[in-house]
C-alpha positions in Angstrom: 0.0 0.0 0.0 1.1 3.6 -0.6 -0.2 5.7 2.3 -1.3 9.2 1.1 -0.4 11.1 4.1 -1.3 14.5 2.6 -4.8 13.4 1.5 -7.5 12.2 3.8 -11.3 11.8 3.8 -13.2 12.9 6.9 -13.9 9.6 8.6 -14.7 10.9 12.1 -17.1 8.7 14.0 -19.1 11.6 15.4 -20.7 14.5 13.7 -21.2 17.9 15.3 -24.8 19.1 15.7 -24.2 22.0 13.2 -23.3 19.5 10.5 -26.4 17.3 10.9 -29.1 17.1 8.3 -32.5 18.9 9.0 -33.9 15.6 10.1 -31.3 15.3 12.8 -29.5 12.4 11.3 -25.8 12.6 10.4 -25.1 12.9 6.7 -24.5 9.6 4.8 -20.8 8.7 4.6 -19.1 8.8 1.3 -18.8 5.4 -0.3 -15.4 3.7 0.0 -14.9 3.8 -3.7 -15.2 7.6 -3.9 -12.1 9.3 -5.3 -9.8 10.9 -2.7 -9.9 14.7 -2.3 -7.7 16.9 -4.4 -4.0 17.1 -3.4 -3.3 19.9 -1.0 -0.4 22.4 -1.2 3.1 21.6 -2.3 2.9 23.9 -5.3 6.5 25.0 -5.0 7.8 21.5 -4.6 5.9 20.1 -7.5 7.0 22.9 -9.7 10.6 22.4 -8.7 10.4 18.6 -9.3 8.7 19.0 -12.7 11.4 21.5 -13.7 14.1 19.1 -12.6 12.8 16.5 -15.1 13.4 18.9 -18.0 16.6 20.3 -16.7 19.8 19.1 -18.5 21.9 16.7 -16.5 25.7 16.9 -16.0 26.4 14.5 -18.8 24.3 16.5 -21.2 26.1 19.7 -20.3 29.4 17.9 -20.8 28.2 16.7 -24.2 28.0 13.0 -23.2 25.0 10.7 -23.4 23.5 9.9 -20.0 24.4 6.3 -19.2 21.6 5.7 -16.7 18.1 6.9 -15.7 17.8 10.2 -13.9 17.1 10.1 -10.1 14.8 12.6 -8.4 14.9 12.6 -4.6 12.0 13.6 -2.4 13.6 14.0 1.0 11.9 14.5 4.4 11.2 12.9 7.7 8.5 10.3 8.0 5.1 11.9 8.4 6.1 15.0 6.4 4.0 14.0 3.4 7.0 13.0 1.3 5.3 9.8 -0.1 2.2 11.7 -1.0 4.2 14.3 -2.8 6.1 11.7 -4.7 2.8 9.9 -5.5 1.3 13.1 -6.9 4.3 13.8 -9.0 4.1 10.3 -10.4 0.4 10.7 -11.1 1.0 13.9 -13.1 3.8 12.5 -15.3 2.8 8.9 -15.7 1.4 9.5 -19.2 5.0 10.4 -20.4 6.2 6.8 -19.6 4.3 4.2 -21.7 6.5 1.5 -20.1 4.4 1.8 -16.9 4.9 2.9 -13.3 6.7 0.5 -11.0 6.5 0.8 -7.3 8.6 -0.7 -4.5 9.0 0.0 -0.8 12.6 -0.2 0.3 12.0 0.0 4.1 10.3 -2.5 6.5 7.8 -1.1 9.0 10.3 -1.6 11.8 13.0 0.4 10.0 15.1 -2.3 8.5 16.1 -2.0 4.8 14.5 -4.3 2.3 17.2 -6.3 0.5 17.9 -5.0 -2.9 17.2 -8.5 -4.4 13.7 -8.6 -2.8 12.9 -5.1 -4.2 14.2 -6.0 -7.6 12.0 -9.2 -7.7 8.9 -7.2 -6.7 9.6 -4.7 -9.5 10.1 -7.6 -12.0 6.8 -9.2 -10.9 4.9 -6.0 -11.8 6.4 -6.0 -15.3 4.4 -8.1 -17.8 6.6 -10.7 -19.5 9.5 -10.1 -17.2 10.8 -12.2 -14.4 13.8 -14.0 -12.9 14.2 -17.6 -11.9 13.2 -18.5 -8.3 16.1 -18.5 -5.9 18.1 -16.1 -8.1 20.7 -14.1 -6.2 20.8 -10.3 -5.6 23.1 -9.5 -8.5 21.2 -11.8 -10.9 17.9 -10.1 -10.0 19.3 -6.6 -10.4 20.7 -7.5 -13.8 17.4 -9.0 -14.8 15.6 -5.8 -13.8 18.1 -3.7 -15.8 17.6 -6.0 -18.9 13.8 -5.8 -18.6 13.9 -2.0 -18.5 16.5 -1.5 -21.2 13.9 -1.2 -23.9 11.2 0.5 -21.9 10.4 4.1 -21.0 9.3 3.4 -17.4 8.9 5.4 -14.2 10.1 3.9 -10.9 8.8 5.1 -7.5 11.1 3.8 -4.7 9.6 4.7 -1.3 11.4 4.8 2.0 14.9 4.3 0.8 17.4 3.8 3.6 20.6 4.5 1.8 22.1 5.3 -1.6 23.2 1.7 -2.3 19.6 0.4 -2.2 18.5 2.9 -4.9 21.7 2.6 -7.0 21.3 -1.1 -7.5 17.7 -0.5 -8.9 18.5 2.4 -11.2 17.9 1.3 -14.9 20.7 1.8 -17.4 18.2 3.3 -19.8 18.3 7.2 -19.8 14.6 7.1 -21.0 13.5 5.9 -17.6 13.0 8.1 -14.5 13.5 7.1 -10.8 11.6 9.0 -8.1 13.1 8.1 -4.7 11.7 8.9 -1.3 14.2 9.0 1.6 14.9 10.7 4.9 18.1 12.3 3.9 20.5 12.8 0.9 21.5 9.9 -1.3 25.2 10.6 -1.3 27.0 8.5 -3.9 24.4 8.7 -6.7 25.6 11.1 -9.4 23.4 13.9 -10.6 20.7 13.2 -8.0 18.0 15.9 -7.8 16.9 16.5 -4.2 13.7 18.2 -3.1 13.4 18.7 0.7 9.9 18.5 2.1 8.9 20.5 5.2 5.6 21.2 6.6 2.5 22.3 4.7 1.8 26.0 4.3 -0.7 27.4 6.8 -3.6 27.6 4.3 -3.2 23.9 3.2 -2.7 22.8 6.8 -6.0 24.4 7.9 -7.8 23.0 4.9 -6.5 19.5 5.9 -8.0 20.1 9.4 -11.3 21.1 7.8 -11.5 17.9 5.9 -11.1 15.9 9.1 -13.4 17.9 11.5 -15.6 20.0 9.2 -15.7 23.8 8.8 -17.7 24.7 11.9 -15.1 24.6 14.6 -12.4 26.1 12.3 -14.8 29.0 11.4 -15.6 29.6 15.0 -12.0 30.0 16.0 -9.7 30.4 12.9 -6.8 31.6 15.0 -6.8 28.4 17.0 -6.8 26.4 13.8 -3.7 28.2 12.6 -2.1 27.8 16.0 -2.8 24.1 15.9 -1.2 23.9 12.4 1.9 25.6 13.9 2.1 23.3 16.9 2.0 20.4 14.5 4.8 22.0 12.4 2.5 21.6 9.4 3.3 17.9 9.2 0.4 16.1 7.5 0.7 12.9 9.7 0.5 15.0 12.9 -2.4 17.1 11.5 -4.3 14.0 10.5 -3.9 12.6 14.1 -5.0 15.9 15.5 -8.0 16.0 13.2 -8.9 12.4 14.1 -8.7 13.2 17.8 -11.0 16.2 17.4 -13.4 14.3 15.1 -13.7 11.7 17.9 -14.5 14.5 20.4 -17.0 16.9 18.8 -17.5 18.7 22.1 -13.8 19.8 22.3 -12.7 23.1 20.8 -9.6 23.4 18.7 -8.1 25.8 21.2 -8.4 23.1 23.9 -6.2 20.8 21.8 -3.7 23.6 21.3 -3.4 24.1 25.0 -2.8 20.4 25.7 -0.1 20.3 23.1 1.6 23.3 24.5 1.8 21.6 27.9 4.7 19.5 26.5 6.6 21.8 24.1 9.8 19.8 24.2 8.5 16.7 22.6 8.4 15.9 18.9 5.1 17.1 17.4 4.1 13.6 16.0 5.2 11.8 19.2 3.4 14.4 21.3 0.1 14.1 19.3 0.3 10.3 19.3 0.8 10.2 23.0 -2.3 12.4 23.5 -4.3 10.1 21.2 -3.0 7.0 23.0 -3.7 8.3 26.5 -7.3 9.2 25.5 -8.1 5.7 24.5 -9.6 3.1 26.9 -6.8 1.0 28.4 -7.6 -2.2 26.4 -7.9 -0.3 23.2 -4.7 1.6 23.8 -2.9 -1.7 24.5 -4.2 -3.1 21.2 -2.9 -0.1 19.4 0.6 -0.5 20.9 0.7 -4.2 20.0 0.2 -3.3 16.3 3.9 -2.7 16.3 4.3 -6.5 16.4 2.1 -7.0 13.3 4.2 -8.6 10.5 4.9 -6.1 7.6 2.7 -3.6 9.5 -0.5 -5.3 8.2 -3.4 -5.8 10.5 -6.7 -7.5 10.0 -9.4 -8.6 12.6 -7.7 -12.0 13.2 -4.3 -10.4 13.8 -5.8 -7.7 16.0 -7.9 -10.1 18.1 -4.9 -12.4 18.6 -2.6 -9.6 19.7 -5.1 -8.1 22.1 -6.8 -11.4 23.2 -10.3 -10.3 22.2 -12.9 -11.5 19.7 -12.5 -10.8 16.0 -15.8 -8.8 16.0 -14.4 -6.4 18.8 -11.1 -6.2 16.9 -12.9 -5.3 13.6 -14.8 -2.5 15.4 -11.5 -1.2 16.9 -9.9 -1.2 13.5 -12.7 0.9 12.1 -12.2 3.4 14.9 -8.5 3.5 14.4 -8.9 4.2 10.7 -11.2 7.1 11.5 -8.6 8.5 13.8 -5.8 8.2 11.1 -4.0 5.6 13.2 -4.3 3.1 10.4 -4.6 3.2 6.6 -7.0 0.9 4.8 -5.2 -1.2 2.2 -7.0 -0.7 -1.2 -9.0 -3.6 -2.6 -8.6 -5.5 0.7 -11.6 -4.7 2.8 -10.6 -6.0 6.2 -6.9 -5.3 5.9 -5.2 -2.2 7.4 -1.7 -0.9 7.5 0.2 0.9 10.3 1.6 4.1 8.9 5.4 3.9 8.7 5.9 7.1 10.7 3.8 5.7 13.6 5.4 2.2 13.7 8.6 3.1 15.7 6.6 5.3 18.1 4.1 2.5 18.8 7.1 0.1 19.3 8.6 2.6 21.8 5.3 2.8 23.7 5.0 -1.0 23.8 8.5 -1.4 25.1 7.9 1.2 27.8 4.4 0.2 29.0 4.3 -3.6 28.4 6.4 -6.2 30.0 8.6 -8.4 27.7 6.7 -11.5 28.7 3.4 -9.9 27.7 4.8 -8.9 24.3 6.2 -12.4 23.7 2.8 -13.9 24.6 1.0 -11.5 22.3 3.4 -12.4 19.5 2.9 -16.1 20.2 -0.9 -15.7 20.1 -0.7 -13.9 16.8 1.5 -16.6 15.2 -0.7 -19.4 16.6 -3.8 -17.7 15.0 -1.8 -17.4 11.8 -1.1 -21.1 11.8 -4.8 -21.9 12.3 -5.9 -19.5 9.5 -3.3 -21.0 7.2 -4.6 -24.5 8.0 -8.2 -23.3 7.2 -6.8 -21.8 3.9 -5.3 -25.1 2.9 -8.4 -27.0 3.7 -10.4 -24.6 1.5 -8.4 -25.7 -1.5 -9.4 -29.4 -1.0 -12.4 -31.0 -2.5 -14.5 -34.0 -1.5 -16.7 -34.9 1.4 -13.8 -35.4 3.8 -12.6 -31.8 3.1 -16.1 -30.4 3.7 -16.3 -32.3 7.0 -12.9 -30.9 8.1 -14.0 -27.4 7.1 -17.2 -27.7 9.0 -15.2 -28.7 12.1 -13.4 -25.3 12.0 -14.7 -22.4 14.1 -16.9 -20.2 12.0 -14.5 -17.2 12.2 -11.8 -19.3 10.5 -13.8 -20.7 7.6 -13.4 -19.4 4.0 -16.5 -19.3 1.8 -14.6 -21.1 -1.0 -11.2 -21.8 -2.6 -11.3 -18.5 -4.6 -11.6 -16.4 -1.4 -8.9 -18.5 0.3 -6.5 -18.0 -2.6 -7.2 -14.2 -2.6 -6.6 -14.0 1.1 -3.3 -15.9 0.7 -2.2 -13.6 -2.2 -3.1 -10.4 -0.4 -1.2 -11.4 2.8 1.8 -13.1 1.2 4.2 -10.3 2.3 2.7 -10.4 5.8 2.9 -14.2 6.1 6.5 -14.3 5.0 7.3 -11.5 7.5 5.5 -13.5 10.2 7.8 -16.4 9.4 10.9 -14.2 9.6 9.6 -12.7 12.9 9.1 -16.2 14.4 12.6 -17.3 13.4 14.2 -14.1 14.6 12.5 -14.4 18.0 14.6 -17.5 18.8 12.3 -18.6 21.6 9.3 -19.7 19.4 11.1 -22.2 17.3 8.4 -24.9 17.6 5.8 -22.4 16.6 8.0 -21.1 13.8 8.3 -24.6 12.4 4.5 -25.2 12.5 3.9 -21.8 10.9 6.3 -22.5 8.0 4.9 -26.0 7.5 1.4 -24.7 7.2 2.6 -21.8 4.9 4.3 -24.2 2.6 1.2 -26.5 2.4 -1.1 -23.5 1.7 1.1 -22.1 -1.0 1.4 -25.5 -2.8 -2.3 -26.1 -2.5 -3.4 -22.8 -4.0 -0.4 -21.7 -6.2 1.3 -24.9 -7.0 5.0 -25.8 -6.5 6.1 -23.9 -9.6 4.1 -20.7 -9.0 5.1 -20.6 -5.3 8.8 -21.5 -5.9 10.2 -18.1 -4.9 8.2 -18.0 -1.7 9.1 -21.6 -1.0 12.8 -20.7 -1.3 12.3 -18.1 1.4 10.4 -20.4 3.8 12.7 -23.4 3.4 15.6 -21.0 4.0 14.0 -20.0 7.3 13.5 -23.6 8.3 17.2 -24.2 7.6 18.1 -21.2 9.9 16.0 -22.7 12.8 17.5 -26.2 12.2 21.1 -24.9 12.2 20.5 -22.7 15.3 19.0 -25.6 17.3 21.3 -28.3 16.0 18.4 -30.3 14.5 20.1 -32.4 11.9 17.0 -34.2 10.6 15.2 -30.9 10.0 18.4 -29.5 8.4 18.5 -32.4 6.0 14.8 -31.9 5.1 15.3 -28.2 4.5 18.4 -28.7 2.3 16.5 -31.4 0.3 13.6 -29.1 -0.3 15.9 -26.2 -1.3 17.9 -28.5 -3.6 14.7 -29.7 -5.2 13.7 -26.1 -6.0 17.1 -25.5 -7.5 16.8 -28.6 -9.7 13.3 -27.7 -10.9 14.4 -24.2 -11.8 17.5 -25.3 -13.7 20.1 -24.5 -11.1 21.6 -28.0 -11.1 25.0 -27.1 -9.9 23.5 -25.4 -6.8 21.2 -28.3 -6.3 24.2 -30.7 -6.3 25.9 -28.7 -3.5 22.8 -28.8 -1.4 22.1 -32.5 -2.0 25.6 -33.3 -0.7 25.0 -31.1 2.4 21.7 -32.9 2.9 23.4 -36.3 2.7 25.9 -35.2 5.4 23.0 -33.9 7.6 21.0 -37.1 7.0 24.0 -39.3 8.1 24.5 -37.1 11.2 20.8 -37.6 12.1 20.9 -41.3 11.2 17.9 -40.7 9.0 17.7 -43.4 6.4 15.0 -41.7 4.4 17.1 -38.5 4.0 20.2 -40.4 3.2 18.5 -42.5 0.5 16.7 -39.5 -0.9 19.9 -37.5 -1.1 21.8 -40.2 -2.8 19.1 -40.7 -5.4 18.8 -37.0 -6.0 22.6 -36.7 -6.4 22.4 -39.3 -9.1 19.6 -37.3 -10.8 21.7 -34.1 -10.6 24.8 -35.8 -12.1 22.6 -37.2 -14.9 21.2 -33.8 -15.6 24.7 -32.5 -15.9 25.7 -35.3 -18.3 28.0 -37.2 -15.8 26.3 -40.6 -16.4 29.0 -42.6 -14.6 28.6 -40.7 -11.4 24.8 -40.8 -11.8 24.9 -44.6 -12.1 27.2 -44.8 -9.1 25.0 -42.7 -6.8 21.9 -44.5 -8.0 23.7 -47.8 -7.1 24.5 -46.4 -3.6 20.8 -45.4 -3.1 19.7 -48.9 -4.3 21.9 -50.6 -1.8 20.4 -48.5 1.0 16.8 -49.4 -0.2 17.6 -53.1 -0.5 19.2 -53.1 3.0 15.9 -51.9 4.4 13.7 -54.1 2.1 12.1 -51.1 0.4 11.2 -53.0 -2.7 9.1 -50.3 -4.5 11.9 -47.8 -4.2 14.5 -50.4 -5.2 12.4 -51.1 -8.4 12.4 -47.4 -9.3 16.1 -47.2 -8.8 16.8 -50.2 -11.0 15.0 -48.3 -13.7 17.0 -45.1 -13.1 20.3 -47.1 -13.2 19.2 -48.8 -16.4 18.3 -45.5 -18.0 21.8 -44.0 -17.1 23.6 -47.0 -18.6 21.5 -46.8 -21.7 22.3 -43.1 -22.2 26.0 -43.9 -21.6 26.0 -46.5 -24.4 26.1 -49.6 -22.2 23.0 -51.5 -23.4 24.0 -54.8 -21.7 24.0 -53.1 -18.3 20.7 -51.4 -19.2 19.2 -54.8 -20.1 20.3 -56.3 -16.8 18.8 -53.5 -14.7 15.5 -53.3 -16.6 15.0 -57.0 -16.0 15.7 -56.5 -12.3 13.2 -53.5 -12.3 10.5 -55.7 -13.9 11.1 -58.4 -11.3 10.8 -56.0 -8.4 7.6 -54.3 -9.8 6.0 -57.8 -10.4 6.8 -58.7 -6.8 5.2 -55.5 -5.6 2.1 -56.0 -7.8 2.6 -52.7 -9.7 1.0 -53.7 -13.1 1.5 -50.4 -15.0 5.1 -50.2 -13.8 5.6 -53.8 -15.1 4.4 -52.7 -18.5 6.6 -49.7 -18.6 9.7 -51.7 -17.5 9.0 -54.3 -20.2 8.7 -51.6 -22.8 12.1 -50.2 -21.9 13.5 -53.7 -21.8 12.3 -54.2 -25.4 13.9 -50.9 -26.4 17.3 -52.1 -24.8 17.0 -55.4 -26.6 16.5 -53.8 -29.9 19.4 -51.5 -29.3 21.6 -54.6 -28.9 20.3 -56.1 -32.1 18.0 -58.7 -30.5 14.9 -57.7 -32.5 13.1 -61.1 -32.1 13.5 -60.9 -28.3 12.4 -57.3 -28.4 9.2 -58.2 -30.3 8.3 -60.9 -27.8 9.0 -58.6 -24.8 7.0 -55.8 -26.3 4.0 -58.0 -26.9 4.2 -59.1 -23.3 4.4 -55.4 -22.3 1.2 -54.8 -24.3 -0.5 -57.6 -22.3 0.6 -56.0 -19.0 -0.7 -52.6 -20.1 -4.0 -54.1 -21.1 -4.3 -55.6 -17.6 -3.5 -52.2 -16.1 -6.3 -50.6 -18.2 -3.9 -47.8 -19.3 -4.9 -47.2 -22.9 -2.4 -44.5 -23.5 0.5 -46.7 -22.4 -0.9 -49.6 -24.4 -1.1 -47.4 -27.5 2.5 -46.3 -27.1 3.6 -49.9 -26.9 1.6 -50.7 -30.1 3.6 -48.0 -31.8 6.8 -49.5 -30.6 5.7 -52.9 -31.8 5.0 -51.3 -35.2 8.5 -49.8 -35.4 10.1 -53.2 -34.6 7.9 -55.0 -37.1 8.9 -52.6 -39.8 12.5 -53.2 -39.1 11.9 -56.9 -39.3 10.3 -56.5 -42.7 6.6 -56.9 -41.8 4.9 -53.6 -42.9 1.4 -55.1 -42.9 1.5 -56.1 -39.3 3.1 -52.8 -38.4 0.2 -50.9 -40.1 -2.3 -52.9 -38.0 -0.6 -51.9 -34.8 -0.4 -48.2 -35.8 -4.1 -48.3 -36.6 -4.8 -49.9 -33.2 -2.8 -47.1 -31.5 -4.6 -44.5 -33.5 -8.0 -45.8 -32.4 -6.9 -45.8 -28.7 -5.5 -42.2 -28.9 -8.5 -40.9 -30.8 -6.6 -39.8 -33.8 -3.8 -41.1 -36.1 -0.5 -40.6 -34.2 2.6 -39.7 -36.1 4.8 -42.7 -37.0 7.4 -43.9 -34.4 5.7 -42.4 -31.3 7.3 -44.1 -28.3 5.3 -45.1 -25.2 5.0 -42.8 -22.2 7.7 -43.5 -19.6 
């Protein structure tokens, strides 16, 4: 979300008598979809920024072509309206950039910088047709972003930048692009940066902002007090919005009374002073809930999060959120009806209040309640993706407040809260004392992502989650969990084409599995090492690792796994040009599948055995084996597999000089597949 701190709709919960309709009822509130009021003030700053865009840069003056995009800087303290000013500038010039407007926030609510790689990925995700492989490193992501913007005339808005390095890594190499950065101070180190320092609003605009919050009556009655209040707030939009929300919640209080209360503590920062006044005026339980919002992951709060933090019902939390929004203590996230965001300028102040007024044990308990509720909601989200009577029974067993109406609503919830859920996982891991809860949270998050998005679509998030699991396992010395996390990360590497990285992680997983005496992890790592070597073309090592995994499976009498491994060894030998070895292992694979009663696998193994026999020139044997495979496929009821085997029979018969019989088998395969397949189609493996 992009908080518009200079723009606000009057959402006060009480309406003064002078503003009521003739019938005595308060006027109907504006619909949520109504456009925001016109931008207030900042005429000089906007004119300066617009002029800077047209002004020649140092390279142009020197007669050189600009090598990179120009950077405009909107500098100011949080709460000064810097984001709103940058947003208004972007709105006015967006039409000049047909490549689109890309937005990214470079600061976390707690003040930590967002890694440049994370910001680059978020920008890439908003570019149609662009992207980077999941698990890509920081430099690879930055390079992918520069490549994607090389041929575009795009506008980048980078909010809450912490330092010049963050911005510099995201600046496109194309001089046709423009970067608007928002930061607290100068971005020293970026050449030819254009700074615009934002202070308070002018007196007229500040008073107008108050009128929007509390209506014109109290300002008209005492215009001098309104101007004095603007001065006490230093013209800062965030402070003025809090003041307006406080007054809107107290229609009986005059503006002059608020000015007097603020002057009682002249040494404090205006925003801190106003927030303290708002906080102290709230009921104790509500004020405590407000303080605990500093624990909300990514600064995002919904009724479930609020109720878990405060230990109240979701209905009471929803009512409190509405009141907080009316008092400008929260911003509503667009297109996400129950989701609110803590303004970035208030987050550190709320954290200070919580540290001062709440005991550490109470904060840890509130965090644990919030994470436990997140685990339960993720469980409900995963169940919503399931179908069938058993899934409906499980859903009905959930509390009503946790149920999702359907899979679409659950998927939307998961997508909207993706950043907050990942932040919750990071928070649980960083705490260090909630490791069991952290592992449960990450397990449910992985299951929900796979259920709704799929392993491929969720690959990047899965990288992050499995990396956090690995952190917990290494910190607590949990070798089995470490092996599982490394295997999952390596699988993601393998699926996304990063085979060399996968190989390294599979080896580390093998070491961890041996340390934990976990036979499953050891066997799985060995088999995966064979697959990675085969993908890299090292067939000898692939066969060797498959053989080690096979010995592990046979020692534990895991016949189904052994049968699969016989097949993988045979395939590696066949690819390496060792057909006799392939023959031997395909026979062993068929024997194991037959012992296990896996009829389709028997048919596939015989089909591959027939191929190996033909490769060694044993065409008559291949013909007999392939006919036997057809019989097994018919027993399995797999028409597609049977059709493929008929095609293989046709090819063998042609090479044996029997085209008529070959034609009959091709026609049979065509009827099974519903059309006439191309000659020589091989059976599905």
